[in-house]
C-alpha angles and dihedrals in degrees: 000000000000119000115257126221124210099242123188114249123200108238117255127180109267096229092047091049091050090054091046092056091057110121126215129201090200095055091042090052093047090056099039096043090044091056092042091047092056089049091051094044095052090044090053090048092052091049093048092053091045092054090049091047091236093151101176092048089046091052092051091047091050090051092051090047091053092049090055092040090068090071094059094068138062091305092072126335100038089041097055095040090053087068091058089226108115097071134046089209111069094207091059091050093049093045094056092038091057094042096051091043091052094049092051101040090247120146109227095197092053098040096050093054094041093049093048088058091047089059093046095047103025111190094332105151116252092007106061103058095169096066115029114180113214129162111270097354094186139034142191094291089057091050090052093049091051089063093045126016114347098219094173093056093044093050094047096050102034096044089054092045091052089050090052091048088057091052096254131112104196117116092038127197091257097019098256107165089242118329096209132034114245093252094048109113090215088067091061091046090051090054092045092052092051092051095047091045092053093047093049093048091048090049090051091049090052090048093050091048092048092049094044092237093131096161090068089065086067100040097045106029111021111024096088089075097052133078094004095158097110097046090041091051088056093045095053092058092066103077112338115133095014131121123275124219095028121132094214120088090202086069098039101043137054123224115197133173112237130186121261098265098051091039090055094048091046095048088238092289087143083088087073102150088053093046092053095043095052107016092172091069111099116241093249091061096049094095089058091046089051089056091050093050099037097101090056099044137069117272108266126234112253113233139016097256092047088050092052091048090052092052093047088051090053090050092050091051092048089054088057095039109027093185095052122104131180115251112186123222118246119227120251110283095023121126111263115258114273100232100174 
């Protein structure tokens, strides 16, 4: 069992917190079907242009599809569903969790366990392997790849999947060493998922080749690794630039206020301090939780682009000063940051 750290939690009224942890199948379906609907609509658009041999339009549609595809994986959909919070009915949660994981080459057995440890050990060096804070963790080649083919993401996920297919777990997706003990039944399920996922994707590729619908090879099997800039720009505003080894999520996470479109795509994970502090609260209740915690938390950046600019500024300073980390100011009346 992973070590636990005594993190500070901003106080929230018990009755309010109980109401905020209420789960709704309707709200979970609105979000999940909305994301899946966009995936299906852009896939259909790509196919329609392909059949009409409208190559420029098809290329643009494929690019749009890939941009949206980034939010089906661990950056948003898979991430939130791994917490089992969006739906009241467990089977609905697990259905969409498995579906989105399959479409994005994510391993739901692995990610759920890895992400649980990330919450328990958030950015503590040598213990949280999922998020490792290092000065200037990306450069201009990374930026370029995020607009084209995200080689780093492809290598990380596919190398681990191939390892799992072979019945091994080193190297691991996030370099856990290893994530499961050899006698843990979840280890066997992780390998089984990887093998079935690979076989099903290969079967789909063969089907698309046989039918001549070549564009579907991209939209269904490959697009998760292309045009990741929007999902990446959301992902980097979670922890980049913050302090390691601090038991206070207000000092290790960013909360930022995004507009309705990006917030929807991102499953409201821009409320990241709130998500870490009370992980049992479904994503659709995070804005209310933010209001309840606001007096005890740093003032958030307003807007997605402003948030990205802030992170890039932190990265530039860390390149100049590798030992520097951003420590946010608490508002008057807030509890002081718990630094050790």
